C-alpha positions in Angstrom: 1.7 7.8 -39.8 1.0 11.5 -39.7 1.5 11.6 -36.0 4.8 9.9 -36.2 6.1 12.1 -39.0 4.8 15.3 -37.2 5.9 14.6 -33.6 8.4 11.7 -33.7 10.2 11.5 -30.3 9.9 15.2 -29.4 10.0 16.0 -25.7 8.1 19.2 -26.1 4.7 19.7 -27.8 2.9 22.9 -28.7 -0.6 22.8 -27.2 -3.7 25.1 -27.2 -6.8 25.3 -25.1 -9.4 28.0 -25.8 -7.5 31.2 -26.4 -4.3 30.1 -24.6 -1.1 28.6 -26.1 1.5 26.6 -24.2 4.3 24.0 -24.4 3.7 20.5 -23.0 6.8 18.9 -21.6 6.4 15.2 -22.1 8.8 14.0 -19.3 7.1 16.2 -16.8 3.7 14.9 -18.0 4.9 11.3 -17.5 6.1 12.1 -14.0 2.7 13.7 -13.3 4.2 17.1 -12.5 3.0 20.5 -13.8 3.9 20.0 -17.4 2.4 22.8 -19.5 4.3 26.2 -19.7 2.1 29.1 -20.7 2.6 32.8 -20.1 5.5 32.1 -17.7 3.4 29.8 -15.6 3.4 26.0 -15.1 0.1 24.1 -15.2 -1.2 20.6 -14.8 -3.5 19.7 -17.7 -6.7 20.2 -15.8 -5.3 23.6 -14.6 -4.4 24.6 -18.1 -8.0 23.7 -19.2 -9.4 26.2 -16.7 -6.8 28.8 -17.7 -8.0 28.4 -21.3 -11.6 29.0 -20.3 -12.7 25.4 -20.8 -12.9 24.5 -17.1 -16.6 23.6 -17.3 -15.8 20.8 -19.8 -13.9 18.9 -17.0 -12.3 16.8 -19.7 -8.9 18.2 -20.4 -8.0 15.2 -22.7 -10.4 16.6 -25.3 -10.2 20.3 -24.4 -6.4 20.6 -25.0 -5.1 20.2 -28.6 -1.8 19.6 -30.1 -2.0 20.8 -33.7 -5.4 19.5 -34.9 -5.4 16.5 -32.4 -6.9 16.5 -28.9 -4.5 15.0 -26.3 -6.9 12.1 -26.0 -5.9 11.0 -29.5 -2.2 11.3 -28.8 -2.5 9.2 -25.7 -4.5 6.5 -27.5 -2.0 6.5 -30.3 0.9 6.1 -27.8 -0.8 3.1 -26.2 -1.3 1.5 -29.6 2.4 2.0 -30.5 3.4 0.6 -27.1 1.4 -2.6 -27.5 2.5 -3.1 -31.2 6.1 -2.7 -29.9 5.5 -5.3 -27.1 3.9 -7.7 -29.6 6.8 -7.4 -32.1 9.3 -7.8 -29.3 7.6 -11.0 -28.0 7.5 -12.4 -31.6 11.2 -11.7 -32.1 12.0 -13.3 -28.8 10.0 -16.5 -29.7 11.6 -16.8 -33.1 15.1 -16.4 -31.6 14.4 -18.8 -28.8 13.1 -21.5 -31.2 16.2 -21.2 -33.4 18.5 -21.3 -30.4 16.8 -24.4 -29.0 17.2 -26.6 -32.0 20.0 -29.1 -31.3 22.3 -30.8 -33.9 19.7 -33.6 -34.5 16.9 -31.1 -35.2 15.2 -31.9 -31.9 13.8 -29.0 -29.9 15.4 -28.5 -26.5 13.0 -26.9 -24.0 15.1 -24.5 -22.0 12.0 -22.7 -20.7 11.5 -25.3 -18.0 13.8 -23.2 -15.7 11.4 -20.3 -16.2 8.2 -22.1 -15.2 6.3 -20.2 -12.5 4.2 -21.8 -9.9 1.1 -19.6 -10.3 -0.5 -21.0 -7.1 1.9 -18.7 -5.2 0.1 -15.7 -6.6 -3.6 -16.7 -6.1 -4.1 -14.6 -2.9 -5.5 -11.1 -3.0 -2.3 -9.8 -1.4 1.3 -10.5 -2.3 4.5 -10.0 -0.3 6.9 -7.8 -2.3 10.5 -6.7 -1.9 12.8 -4.2 -3.4 16.4 -4.0 -2.2 16.2 -4.0 1.6 12.6 -2.8 1.6 9.5 -5.0 1.9 5.7 -4.5 1.8 2.4 -6.1 1.0 0.9 -5.5 -2.5 -2.9 -5.5 -2.6 -4.1 -6.5 -6.1 -7.4 -4.6 -5.9 -5.4 -1.3 -5.5 -2.9 -1.9 -8.3 -3.4 0.3 -11.4 0.0 1.4 -12.9 3.4 2.4 -11.8 2.4 5.8 -10.7 -1.3 5.3 -10.0 -2.9 3.2 -7.3 -1.3 3.1 -3.8 -1.2 -0.6 -3.7 1.9 -1.4 -1.5 1.4 -1.2 2.2 4.6 -0.8 4.2 4.9 -0.3 7.9 4.3 3.5 7.7 2.7 4.2 4.2 0.6 3.2 1.3 2.8 3.6 -1.8 2.5 3.3 -5.6 5.1 1.0 -7.2 7.1 4.1 -8.3 7.0 5.5 -4.8 8.2 2.1 -3.5 11.1 2.1 -6.0 12.1 5.6 -5.2 12.2 4.8 -1.5 14.3 1.6 -1.8 16.2 1.7 -5.2 16.1 5.2 -6.7 17.9 4.0 -9.9 15.7 0.9 -10.3 12.7 0.1 -12.5 9.5 -0.9 -10.7 8.6 -3.6 -13.3 12.0 -5.3 -13.0 13.2 -4.5 -9.4 10.0 -5.0 -7.3 9.8 -8.8 -6.7 7.1 -11.1 -5.3 8.4 -14.6 -4.5 11.5 -13.7 -6.7 9.3 -12.8 -9.7 9.4 -9.2 -11.0 6.1 -7.4 -11.2 6.5 -6.9 -15.0 6.4 -10.7 -15.5 3.3 -10.9 -13.2 1.6 -8.4 -15.4 2.4 -10.5 -18.5 1.0 -13.6 -16.6 -2.1 -11.5 -15.8 -1.6 -11.9 -12.0 -1.8 -8.1 -11.9 -4.1 -6.0 -14.2 -2.4 -3.0 -15.7 -4.8 -0.1 -16.3 -4.7 1.9 -19.6 -3.3 5.4 -19.6 -6.8 6.6 -20.6 -8.4 4.9 -17.6 -10.6 7.3 -15.6 -11.3 4.9 -12.7 -11.1 6.1 -9.1 -7.6 4.7 -8.7 -6.2 6.5 -11.8 -8.0 9.8 -11.4 -7.7 10.6 -7.7 -4.0 10.2 -6.9 -4.3 11.6 -3.4 -6.8 9.0 -2.2 -6.2 5.6 -0.5 -3.7 6.9 2.0 -5.4 4.7 4.7 -6.3 1.0 5.1 -9.5 -0.4 3.6 -10.0 -2.6 6.7 -10.3 -1.9 10.4 -6.9 -2.4 12.1 -8.6 -4.3 14.9 -11.5 -6.4 13.5 -10.4 -6.6 9.8 -13.8 -5.6 8.5 -14.9 -2.7 6.2 -17.3 0.3 6.2 -17.6 3.5 8.3 -13.9 3.6 9.1 -12.2 6.4 11.0 -8.9 7.2 9.3 -5.8 8.3 11.2 -4.3 11.6 9.8 -0.8 10.6 10.6 -0.4 6.9 9.6 -2.2 4.5 7.3 -4.3 2.8 10.0 -8.1 3.0 10.1 -10.5 1.9 12.8 -14.2 1.6 13.6 -14.9 4.2 16.2 -15.7 1.5 18.9 -12.8 -0.8 17.9 -10.2 1.9 18.7 -9.0 2.5 22.3 -10.1 4.8 23.5 -13.4 4.8 21.6 -13.8 7.8 19.3 -17.0 9.8 18.8 -17.8 9.8 15.1 -18.6 13.5 15.1 -15.2 14.5 16.5 -14.1 17.6 14.6 -10.7 18.2 13.0 -7.6 16.1 12.6 -7.5 12.8 14.5 -4.5 10.7 15.5 -4.8 7.0 16.6 -3.3 5.7 19.9 -0.3 4.3 18.0 0.7 7.8 16.7 -0.1 9.5 20.0 2.2 7.0 21.8 4.9 7.5 19.2 5.0 11.2 19.8 5.1 11.0 23.6 8.3 12.5 25.1 10.7 9.9 26.4 10.6 9.4 30.2 13.2 8.0 32.6 13.9 4.3 32.6 12.0 2.3 35.3 12.2 -1.0 37.0 9.5 -3.7 36.3 8.3 -3.5 39.8 7.9 0.3 39.6 5.7 -0.1 36.6 3.6 -3.0 37.8 2.8 -1.2 41.1 1.7 2.0 39.4 -2.0 2.9 39.0 -3.4 2.2 35.6 -4.6 5.8 35.5 -0.9 6.9 35.2 -0.4 4.6 32.2 -3.8 4.4 30.5 -2.4 5.2 27.1 0.3 2.6 27.5 -2.2 -0.1 28.3 -4.5 0.9 25.4 -1.5 0.7 23.1 -0.6 -2.8 24.3 -4.1 -4.1 24.0 -4.6 -2.7 20.5 -1.4 -4.3 19.5 -2.6 -7.7 20.8 -6.0 -7.3 19.2 -4.4 -6.6 15.8 -1.8 -9.4 16.1 -4.4 -11.9 17.2 -6.1 -11.8 13.8 -5.5 -15.2 12.2 -7.0 -18.0 10.3 -5.8 -20.6 12.8 -9.0 -22.7 13.7 -10.1 -22.2 17.3 -7.7 -19.4 18.1 -10.3 -16.6 18.1 -12.3 -18.5 20.7 -9.3 -19.1 22.9 -8.1 -15.5 22.8 -11.7 -14.0 23.2 -10.6 -12.8 26.7 -8.8 -9.8 25.0 -12.2 -8.4 24.1 -13.4 -8.6 27.7 -10.1 -6.9 28.8 -10.9 -4.0 26.4 -14.3 -3.5 28.1 -12.6 -3.6 31.6 -10.0 -1.0 30.5 -12.7 1.3 29.1 -14.7 0.9 32.3 -11.7 1.7 34.5 -11.9 -1.7 36.2 -8.2 -2.1 36.6 -6.5 -0.4 39.6 -2.8 -1.2 38.9 -0.8 -2.1 35.9 -0.1 -5.5 37.6 -3.8 -6.3 37.4 -3.8 -5.6 33.7 -0.7 -7.7 33.0 -2.1 -10.5 35.2 -5.2 -10.7 33.1 -3.2 -10.9 29.8 -0.9 -13.6 31.3 -3.9 -15.6 32.4 -5.3 -15.5 28.8 -2.0 -16.7 27.4 -1.6 -19.5 29.9 -5.2 -20.8 29.3 -4.5 -20.9 25.5 -1.3 -22.8 25.9 -2.7 -25.2 28.5 -5.8 -26.1 26.5 -4.0 -26.4 23.1 -0.5 -27.6 23.9 1.5 -28.4 20.8 -1.1 -27.1 18.4 -1.2 -24.2 16.0 -3.1 -22.3 18.7 -0.3 -22.8 21.2 2.3 -21.7 18.6 0.2 -18.5 17.8 -0.1 -17.8 21.5 3.6 -18.1 22.0 4.1 -15.5 19.3 1.7 -13.2 20.9 3.5 -13.5 24.2 6.7 -12.4 22.5 5.0 -9.4 20.9 3.6 -8.4 24.3 6.9 -8.8 26.1 8.8 -6.8 23.4 6.3 -3.9 23.3 5.9 -3.8 27.1 9.7 -3.4 27.6 9.9 -0.8 24.8 7.2 1.6 25.8 7.9 1.4 29.6 11.7 1.7 29.0 12.5 -1.0 31.5 15.9 -1.1 33.1 
């Protein structure tokens, strides 16, 4: 009660740390900005801790005080109030719903049937999500809160829910406006599909906000450990899975083939025959890009597909060993793999998957070579 009477709904709080005084701006704190103003300087809480001579503590929540209370206590108190509010709101909703659903004969009419959720849709470790016109894949193991945990993978970035909202619906609310199978994330948290971390959580996801900018799995083989992360996009690779292979002790910044290809200056349009008759040495990067695309797109759970498409791995070795003389030879090998898959598995899931790969190859080939 003392905390409520003292601080109420104030947006600014007087704080101290060591011999330094400051003003904590609550909204800036909630937005994870520099939020403490002291001696005409703005500080993050951990910076203010060092400014106050308590840097060795490395525990700003107990080093910074508001009146006689460490910030840790205020944060815990805020959480308690939040959950009490949620509990009372739910109770009020249930009471109102029950009174509304009593018909004239005193029987209970169940209007909740229309709100029944098929929870089997949310059993996977990843969920497709949308917000306005934007879409992405939410990875449950990365989810923490709205502003912590880069859990949504879009084509170009790993984003927190708040980042995803800002990008697609700046005036929206992530709990309400980010949907998975038509269900808002807020409801999935209530159903325990997603686990919301506490504000006091000091796990890796909540403490290090600049981590997890890259994928947890190799873009080619879909396995973990010893990954080389691209410095320009979210992709990560094993050094030998990438084309060209990368020496693990390579110094400095590193960009994957996709990003190098993206930055290449545009060239004049060409005819298909001009491209096919060209030496592979002239278009090594293009061929590496195409093969990496196919190796990534060929990852699937379709039974038997990996055995049928195994020839892509042999092509990777041939490309690395400079066994192809012309682009035509490279394209012929790919077409041979596609034809073998379709012939041996006509009408099956393998055949359907192969047809999709053929479309991917055709689209990317025409795009990067700028065919007339």
